[in-house]
C-alpha positions in Angstrom: -158.9 20.6 128.3 -162.5 19.4 127.5 -163.0 15.8 126.7 -164.5 16.5 123.3 -161.4 18.5 122.2 -159.1 15.6 122.9 -160.9 13.2 120.5 -159.0 11.9 117.5 -160.6 13.6 114.5 -160.4 10.4 112.3 -162.1 8.4 115.0 -164.8 10.9 115.8 -165.6 11.6 112.1 -165.6 8.1 110.8 -166.4 5.6 113.5 -170.0 5.0 114.7 -171.3 5.0 118.3 -171.5 1.2 118.0 -167.7 1.0 117.4 -167.1 3.3 120.4 -169.2 1.1 122.6 -167.4 -2.0 121.3 -164.1 -0.5 122.0 -165.2 0.2 125.6 -166.5 -3.3 126.0 -163.2 -4.8 125.0 -161.5 -2.9 127.8 -163.9 -4.0 130.5 -165.1 -7.5 129.6 -163.6 -10.8 130.4 -166.3 -12.7 128.5 -165.1 -14.2 125.2 -168.4 -13.9 123.4 -168.8 -10.3 124.3 -165.2 -9.7 123.1 -166.0 -11.5 119.8 -169.1 -9.4 119.2 -167.1 -6.2 120.0 -164.2 -7.2 117.7 -166.6 -8.0 114.9 -168.2 -4.6 115.1 -164.8 -2.9 115.2 -163.6 -5.0 112.2 -166.5 -3.9 110.0 -166.0 -0.3 111.0 -162.2 -0.5 110.5 -162.6 -1.9 107.0 -165.0 0.9 106.0 -162.7 3.6 107.5 -159.6 2.1 105.9 -161.3 2.3 102.5 -162.2 5.9 103.1 -158.7 6.8 104.2 -157.2 5.1 101.1 -159.6 7.1 99.0 -158.6 10.3 100.8 -154.9 9.4 100.3 -155.5 9.0 96.5 -157.3 12.3 96.4 -154.3 13.9 98.1 -152.1 12.5 95.3 -150.4 9.8 97.3 -149.2 7.0 95.1 -150.2 3.4 95.3 -146.6 2.6 96.3 -146.9 4.9 99.3 -150.3 3.5 100.2 -149.1 -0.1 99.8 -146.1 0.7 102.1 -148.5 2.1 104.8 -150.6 -1.1 104.5 -147.6 -3.4 104.5 -148.6 -5.0 101.1 -147.4 -4.8 97.5 -148.6 -2.0 95.2 -150.5 -4.6 93.2 -152.3 -5.9 96.3 -153.3 -2.4 97.4 -154.6 -1.5 93.9 -156.5 -4.8 93.7 -158.1 -4.3 97.0 -158.9 -0.5 96.9 -158.4 0.6 93.3 -161.8 -0.3 91.7 -162.9 3.3 91.6 -159.5 4.6 90.5 -159.6 3.5 86.9 -159.0 6.9 85.4 -155.8 7.6 87.4 -152.6 7.8 85.4 -150.5 5.5 87.5 -153.1 2.8 87.5 -153.5 2.9 83.7 -149.7 2.9 83.2 -149.5 -0.6 84.7 -151.9 -2.1 82.2 -150.7 -3.7 79.0 -152.5 -3.4 75.7 -153.7 -6.7 74.3 -151.8 -7.8 71.2 -153.4 -7.1 67.9 -154.7 -10.1 66.1 -154.2 -10.4 62.3 -158.0 -10.5 61.9 -158.6 -7.1 63.7 -157.6 -5.0 60.6 
């Protein structure tokens, strides 16, 4: 089997060459500062890809409960972190309460 055909499609489609190099450095280095730089690069990439995967999950009609379970957080925490662009979705709006009407608003 060719090396390219064994690549993980999420990794190869979403992570940069810098992240691939950082991953390699983590496996071969014993220098703490090199490892810190590599981990920092991977962290930035992972946050970006995580946001993209959450967006793809929402487009595939996965609920915030399902996404939160995958993240190991509450639904509210998942929505707070990733739901800013999801304001029009029905299950997000359903959790909002309407403000009470004041007597002066008639």
